[in-house]
C-alpha positions as CSV (number, residue, x, y, z in Angstrom):
1,M,-18.4,-27.0,67.3
2,I,-15.7,-27.3,70.0
3,R,-12.6,-25.5,68.9
4,P,-9.4,-27.7,69.0
5,R,-7.7,-25.6,71.7
6,I,-10.9,-25.8,73.9
7,A,-11.3,-29.5,73.2
8,F,-7.6,-30.0,74.3
9,L,-8.2,-28.0,77.5
10,L,-11.3,-30.0,78.3
11,L,-9.5,-33.3,77.8
12,S,-6.6,-32.1,79.9
13,A,-9.0,-31.2,82.8
14,M,-10.5,-34.6,82.6
15,L,-7.1,-36.2,82.7
16,M,-6.0,-34.2,85.8
17,L,-9.1,-35.3,87.8
18,P,-8.5,-38.0,90.4
19,I,-9.7,-41.4,89.3
20,P,-12.9,-42.1,91.1
21,A,-13.5,-45.3,92.9
22,H,-16.1,-46.4,90.4
23,A,-15.8,-45.5,86.8
24,L,-15.7,-46.7,83.2
25,T,-11.9,-46.3,82.4
26,I,-10.4,-46.0,78.9
27,Q,-6.6,-46.1,78.4
28,F,-4.8,-44.9,75.2
29,C,-1.2,-46.2,75.1
30,T,1.6,-46.3,72.5
31,P,3.1,-48.6,71.6
32,D,1.1,-50.6,74.2
33,C,-0.1,-50.4,77.8
34,I,2.7,-52.5,79.2
35,N,5.6,-50.3,77.8
36,D,3.8,-46.9,77.9
37,H,4.7,-45.2,81.3
38,N,2.6,-42.1,80.5
39,P,-0.7,-43.4,79.0
40,V,-3.6,-41.1,78.5
41,T,-6.4,-42.3,80.9
42,V,-9.9,-41.1,80.5
43,V,-12.6,-41.9,83.2
44,S,-16.2,-41.4,83.3
45,A,-17.7,-38.6,85.4
46,P,-20.8,-39.2,87.6
47,G,-22.9,-37.0,85.2
48,Q,-22.1,-39.3,82.3
49,T,-24.0,-42.3,83.9
50,V,-27.8,-42.4,83.4
51,T,-30.1,-44.9,85.2
52,D,-33.5,-45.2,83.8
53,A,-36.1,-47.7,82.6
54,N,-33.6,-48.9,79.9
55,G,-30.9,-49.8,82.6
56,V,-27.6,-48.1,83.4
57,T,-25.7,-46.4,80.5
58,T,-22.4,-44.5,80.8
59,T,-21.4,-42.5,77.8
60,V,-17.9,-41.0,77.5
61,P,-17.3,-38.6,74.5
62,I,-13.6,-38.0,74.1
63,P,-12.7,-34.9,72.1
64,A,-9.8,-35.0,69.6
65,F,-6.5,-35.3,71.3
66,G,-2.8,-36.0,70.4
67,L,-0.9,-39.1,71.6
68,P,1.8,-39.0,73.0
69,S,1.0,-35.6,74.3
70,A,4.6,-34.3,74.0
71,A,5.1,-35.2,70.4
72,P,1.8,-36.7,69.0
73,V,2.0,-39.5,66.6
74,F,-1.7,-40.1,66.6
75,T,-4.8,-37.9,66.7
76,I,-7.7,-39.8,68.3
77,T,-11.3,-39.1,68.9
78,A,-13.8,-41.6,70.4
79,T,-17.1,-42.1,72.1
80,V,-17.1,-45.1,74.5
81,T,-20.3,-46.5,76.0
82,S,-21.1,-49.1,78.7
83,Q,-24.6,-50.4,79.1
84,Q,-26.5,-52.8,81.3
85,S,-30.0,-53.3,80.0
86,G,-31.9,-56.0,81.6
87,T,-29.7,-59.2,81.0
88,L,-27.3,-57.5,78.6
89,Q,-23.9,-56.0,79.4
90,K,-22.1,-54.1,76.6
91,I,-19.0,-51.9,75.9
92,A,-19.1,-50.1,72.6
93,F,-16.7,-47.7,70.7
94,N,-18.9,-45.8,68.3
95,P,-17.8,-43.7,66.6
96,T,-13.9,-43.7,67.0
97,T,-11.3,-42.3,64.6
98,I,-7.6,-42.8,64.8
99,T,-5.2,-41.0,62.4
100,A,-1.4,-41.3,62.2
101,N,-0.3,-37.6,61.9
102,T,1.6,-36.4,58.8
103,G,5.2,-35.8,59.5
104,T,5.6,-38.8,61.7
105,T,8.0,-41.7,61.0
106,C,5.4,-44.5,60.6
107,S,6.7,-47.0,58.1
108,G,6.3,-50.6,57.1
109,T,9.3,-51.6,59.1
110,A,8.6,-49.3,62.2
111,P,4.7,-49.0,62.3
112,C,3.1,-46.5,64.6
113,K,1.4,-48.7,67.3
114,L,-1.6,-47.9,69.5
115,E,-3.3,-49.9,72.2
116,I,-6.7,-48.9,73.7
117,I,-8.3,-50.7,76.7
118,A,-11.7,-50.0,78.1
119,L,-12.5,-51.5,81.5
120,S,-15.9,-51.5,83.3
121,D,-16.5,-51.9,87.1
122,Q,-19.3,-53.0,89.4
123,N,-21.1,-49.6,89.0
124,D,-21.3,-49.9,85.2
125,F,-23.0,-53.4,85.5
126,P,-24.5,-53.4,89.0
127,T,-27.0,-56.2,88.5
128,L,-25.6,-59.4,89.8
129,K,-25.2,-62.4,87.5
130,P,-25.3,-66.0,88.8
131,V,-22.3,-68.3,88.3
132,G,-22.4,-70.2,85.0
133,G,-21.9,-70.1,81.3
134,Y,-23.3,-67.3,79.2
135,P,-23.4,-66.2,75.6
136,A,-21.0,-63.5,74.6
137,G,-19.8,-61.9,71.4
138,V,-17.5,-59.3,69.9
139,F,-18.0,-57.4,66.7
140,M,-16.0,-54.7,64.8
141,M,-16.7,-53.0,61.5
142,G,-14.7,-50.1,59.9
143,S,-12.1,-49.2,57.5
144,F,-8.6,-47.9,56.9
145,A,-8.1,-44.9,54.6
146,G,-4.8,-44.2,52.9
147,T,-2.1,-45.9,50.9
148,Q,-1.5,-49.6,51.7
149,A,1.8,-51.4,50.9
150,A,1.5,-54.8,49.3
151,N,1.6,-57.6,52.0
152,N,2.3,-55.0,54.7
153,G,-0.8,-52.8,55.2
154,D,-2.2,-51.3,58.3
155,T,-3.6,-53.8,60.9
156,I,-6.2,-54.1,63.7
157,S,-7.0,-56.8,66.2
158,M,-9.5,-56.9,69.1
159,T,-9.9,-58.8,72.3
160,G,-12.9,-59.2,74.5
161,E,-12.6,-60.5,78.1
162,A,-15.3,-61.2,80.6
163,S,-14.8,-61.7,84.4
164,G,-16.9,-62.0,87.5
165,L,-16.0,-59.4,90.2
166,G,-15.5,-61.1,93.6
167,T,-14.1,-59.8,96.9
168,V,-10.6,-61.2,97.5
169,D,-8.6,-60.1,100.5
170,G,-11.0,-57.3,101.1
171,T,-10.8,-55.8,97.6
172,V,-13.1,-56.2,94.6
173,Q,-11.1,-57.8,91.7
174,P,-11.7,-60.0,88.6
175,V,-12.3,-63.7,89.2
176,G,-11.9,-66.3,86.4
177,T,-11.3,-64.1,83.4
178,D,-12.5,-65.7,80.1
179,V,-11.6,-64.5,76.6
180,I,-14.1,-64.5,73.8
181,N,-12.6,-66.4,70.9
182,N,-13.1,-69.2,68.5
183,T,-10.8,-71.6,70.4
184,P,-12.3,-71.5,74.0
185,A,-10.1,-73.4,76.5
186,P,-9.0,-72.9,80.1
187,G,-5.7,-71.6,81.3
188,A,-2.8,-70.8,78.9
189,A,-4.9,-72.1,75.9
190,N,-7.4,-69.3,76.4
191,V,-5.4,-67.0,74.0
192,P,-6.3,-63.3,74.3
193,V,-7.2,-62.5,70.7
194,S,-10.8,-62.3,69.6
195,L,-11.0,-60.7,66.2
196,P,-10.6,-61.0,63.3
197,S,-12.7,-64.1,63.4
198,S,-10.8,-65.9,60.7
199,C,-7.9,-66.6,63.0
200,S,-9.0,-65.8,66.6
201,G,-7.1,-67.6,69.3
202,V,-3.8,-66.9,67.5
203,T,-1.7,-64.3,69.3
204,T,-0.4,-62.9,65.9
205,C,-4.0,-62.6,64.5
206,K,-4.6,-59.3,62.8
207,F,-6.8,-57.9,60.1
208,M,-4.3,-56.4,57.4
209,A,-5.5,-53.9,55.0
210,T,-4.7,-54.2,51.3
211,A,-5.3,-51.9,48.1
212,L,-8.5,-53.8,47.6
213,K,-9.6,-54.7,51.2
214,K,-9.4,-51.6,53.4
215,A,-12.7,-52.3,55.2
216,F,-13.6,-55.0,57.6
217,S,-16.7,-56.5,59.2
218,T,-16.2,-59.4,61.5
219,Q,-17.8,-61.0,64.6
220,I,-17.8,-64.1,66.7
221,T,-19.9,-65.5,69.5
222,E,-19.3,-68.2,72.1
223,T,-20.0,-69.1,75.8
224,V,-17.9,-67.6,78.5
225,Q,-17.9,-68.7,82.2
226,Q,-18.8,-66.5,85.1
227,T,-17.2,-67.5,88.4
228,C,-17.5,-65.4,91.5
229,G,-14.8,-66.7,94.0
230,G,-17.2,-68.9,95.9
231,A,-20.2,-66.6,95.9
232,P,-23.4,-67.7,94.1
233,D,-23.5,-64.5,92.0
234,C,-21.5,-61.3,91.3
235,P,-21.2,-58.4,89.0
236,T,-19.7,-58.8,85.5
237,Q,-16.7,-57.0,84.3
238,L,-15.9,-56.4,80.7
239,K,-12.5,-55.5,79.2
240,T,-12.2,-54.5,75.6
241,R,-8.7,-54.2,74.0
242,I,-7.9,-52.8,70.5
243,N,-4.4,-53.0,69.0
244,V,-3.7,-50.9,65.9
245,E,-0.7,-50.5,63.6
246,I,-0.6,-47.7,61.0
247,K,2.3,-47.8,58.6
248,N,1.9,-44.5,56.5
249,P,1.6,-41.0,57.9
250,G,-1.8,-39.6,57.3
251,N,-3.5,-43.0,57.2
252,R,-6.7,-43.2,59.2
253,L,-8.9,-45.9,60.9
254,S,-12.5,-45.4,61.5
255,L,-14.8,-47.9,63.3
256,P,-17.5,-49.0,65.6
257,L,-17.0,-52.1,67.7
258,E,-18.9,-53.8,70.5
259,Q,-18.3,-56.4,73.2
260,V,-21.6,-57.9,74.5
261,T,-22.6,-60.6,77.1
262,T,-26.0,-61.7,78.0
263,N,-27.6,-63.9,80.6
264,V,-31.0,-65.5,81.5
265,D,-33.7,-63.2,82.8
266,P,-35.0,-64.8,86.0
267,L,-38.3,-63.0,85.5
268,H,-38.5,-64.4,81.9
269,P,-36.7,-67.7,81.7
270,E,-38.4,-68.5,78.5
271,I,-36.3,-65.9,76.6
272,N,-33.2,-67.4,75.2
273,P,-30.2,-65.2,76.0
274,T,-28.5,-66.4,72.8
275,E,-31.3,-64.8,70.8
276,I,-30.8,-61.6,72.7
277,L,-27.1,-61.7,71.8
278,T,-27.8,-62.2,68.2
279,Q,-30.3,-59.3,68.1
280,K,-27.8,-56.9,69.9
281,L,-24.4,-57.9,68.3
282,A,-24.3,-56.9,64.8
283,P,-28.0,-57.7,64.2
284,Q,-28.8,-59.4,60.9
285,F,-31.0,-57.9,58.2
286,G,-34.2,-59.8,57.7
287,D,-32.8,-60.7,54.3
288,V,-30.4,-59.7,51.7
289,D,-31.2,-60.7,48.1
290,V,-28.5,-59.7,45.6
291,N,-30.1,-59.4,42.2
292,L,-27.0,-58.5,40.1
293,L,-23.4,-58.4,40.3
294,A,-22.1,-56.9,37.1
295,V,-18.2,-57.1,36.7
296,F,-16.3,-55.0,34.0
297,A,-12.6,-54.6,33.4
298,N,-12.2,-51.7,35.8
299,D,-15.7,-51.4,37.4
300,F,-18.3,-53.3,39.1
301,A,-22.1,-52.7,40.0
302,V,-24.2,-54.3,42.6
303,A,-28.1,-54.4,42.9
304,A,-29.8,-55.9,45.9
305,N,-33.0,-55.8,48.0
306,V,-32.4,-55.4,51.8
307,K,-35.3,-56.5,54.0
308,M,-35.2,-55.1,57.6
309,A,-35.8,-57.4,60.6
310,A,-39.0,-56.6,62.5
311,G,-38.7,-53.3,64.4
312,D,-35.3,-52.4,62.9
313,T,-34.3,-49.3,61.0
314,I,-31.4,-47.8,59.1
315,D,-30.1,-44.4,58.3
316,P,-27.2,-44.3,56.0
317,S,-26.7,-40.6,56.4
318,T,-25.6,-41.1,60.0
319,E,-24.3,-44.7,60.0
320,E,-21.3,-46.3,58.2
321,V,-22.2,-48.3,55.0
322,F,-20.1,-51.3,54.4
323,L,-19.8,-53.3,51.1
324,R,-17.8,-56.4,50.5
325,V,-17.6,-58.2,47.1
326,G,-15.2,-61.2,47.0
327,D,-11.8,-59.8,48.1
328,F,-12.9,-56.2,47.7
329,S,-14.3,-54.1,50.5
330,M,-15.0,-50.5,51.3
331,T,-16.8,-48.4,53.9
332,I,-18.6,-45.1,53.2
333,L,-18.3,-43.1,56.5
334,P,-21.2,-41.4,58.3
335,G,-22.3,-38.1,57.0
336,N,-21.6,-38.7,53.3
337,F,-25.0,-40.1,52.2
338,K,-27.6,-37.4,51.5
339,K,-31.0,-37.9,53.1
340,L,-33.8,-37.2,50.5
341,L,-37.6,-37.4,50.3
342,Q,-38.1,-37.4,54.1
343,G,-35.8,-40.5,54.5
344,R,-37.2,-42.5,51.7
345,L,-34.0,-42.1,49.6
346,Y,-30.4,-41.9,50.5
347,T,-27.7,-41.2,47.8
348,F,-23.9,-41.0,47.7
349,F,-21.6,-39.6,44.9
350,G,-18.1,-39.3,45.6
351,K,-14.7,-41.0,46.2
352,V,-13.8,-43.8,48.5
353,D,-10.2,-44.7,48.8
354,G,-9.5,-42.7,45.6
355,R,-12.2,-44.6,43.6
356,D,-15.3,-43.1,42.2
357,V,-18.4,-44.5,43.9
358,V,-22.2,-44.0,43.4
359,A,-24.5,-45.7,45.9
360,S,-28.2,-45.3,47.0
361,F,-30.8,-46.8,49.3
362,A,-34.4,-46.4,48.1
363,R,-37.3,-47.5,50.2
364,D,-39.6,-49.9,48.3
365,P,-42.9,-48.0,47.8
366,R,-44.8,-51.4,48.0
367,N,-43.1,-52.5,51.2
368,A,-41.7,-50.1,53.8
369,N,-39.4,-52.8,55.3
370,V,-37.5,-53.3,52.1
371,W,-34.7,-51.0,50.7
372,Q,-33.4,-51.2,47.1
373,F,-29.6,-50.9,47.2
374,L,-27.6,-50.0,44.3
375,A,-23.8,-49.4,44.0
376,G,-21.2,-48.8,41.3
377,V,-17.5,-48.6,41.8
378,H,-15.0,-47.3,39.2
379,G,-11.3,-47.9,39.3
380,V,-11.2,-51.4,40.7
381,H,-10.4,-54.7,39.1
382,L,-12.0,-57.4,41.0
383,T,-9.9,-60.4,41.7
384,G,-11.1,-63.8,42.9
385,V,-14.5,-63.5,41.5
386,P,-15.3,-66.9,39.9
387,H,-17.3,-67.5,36.6
388,A,-20.6,-69.4,36.5
389,P,-21.7,-71.7,37.9
390,L,-19.7,-70.7,41.0
391,Q,-21.1,-68.0,43.2
392,T,-19.6,-64.9,44.9
393,S,-20.4,-63.7,48.4
394,V,-21.7,-60.1,48.7
395,Q,-22.0,-58.6,52.2
396,I,-23.8,-55.3,53.0
397,G,-23.7,-53.4,56.3
398,V,-25.4,-50.3,57.6
399,G,-24.2,-49.3,61.1
400,T,-24.1,-52.5,63.0
401,D,-26.8,-54.2,60.9
402,V,-25.3,-56.7,58.4
403,G,-26.3,-59.4,55.9
404,S,-24.9,-61.2,52.9
405,D,-26.0,-63.3,50.0
406,L,-24.4,-65.5,47.1
407,V,-24.7,-64.4,43.6
408,I,-23.3,-65.7,40.2
409,A,-21.4,-62.7,38.7
410,R,-22.0,-61.5,35.1
411,F,-18.9,-60.5,33.3
412,F,-18.9,-57.9,30.5
């Protein structure tokens, strides 16, 4: 394990290096990248880029550091990856943890604000893409930990932008930036807010944590336009922006998130790029069948069968596990499930957001593609769960695999 002092020195050395002409660049700014005159900027080193049969992948692990460096308000650790694999281009933050340090002045009226921007260049996605419209998507799943004030909890929003890279006046620069959102439109109407999906396209759009809903899982897809400044094709540039507000010292945000674009493979035009996007952006389980939702005065229990899609696998011991029931949501962070019976059983006993939780995934002995999921949560009074014959939505996620089902709750 890297000692904190060594990790700080390594990061400081990275930050003092000159920015190379071609690199995946990640900026950390507070309160935002317009008003922060001393942002922390991390750039990928040549040795962090691998080119093989799977394409071009750049992985930038960022050890824990404080921001601002003089008087840290946040402690941040992240791994940022860009990947071009065939006809897919992706930027991912996985895993990433942001903590508002104890002793800071974060409050509901003066939240601690952080903006993170990841920007690719023509070396990250070197394969040229023809001019045209292409499927694109954004996805984020994670959770806030800590006390949340009523109607004024911690917030997060995300923006995904895609551009062609063209040569203008002798320099390579973005041409025709398009924002991935639910209200695609040109010009000023192309509002730069993508997630949460419930209100994307609204500049004030944010996921806000509550006492019941600290975890989130949200995604959208749409078609973005690639223009190349008069050329028939050009590289793609992706820009991923995350904005976070934390309002209580000690509160923490954990997440993976992804921005993905795809295009037609000239060698295999029969493959639909939208199908590729669906498979790569928060891939769906083959099926989720919720057998039971039992609701008590201060507890609830869920039982479900989760069927994997062809070729897909899960490992709850190393991936986040997400559960949403009606208005309640929670995330069990990686490393908390125990792996037993050579990976045929995963169990968790512990606390999540101060509540007692027990959960398990057991592989069905009759069908290796099916997992039996059980979860019980103590210390929560579910609100907004209707009685029969109305149904309640239950969503389950492991890593970036998600699925949902409707079930009639049974009350006891």
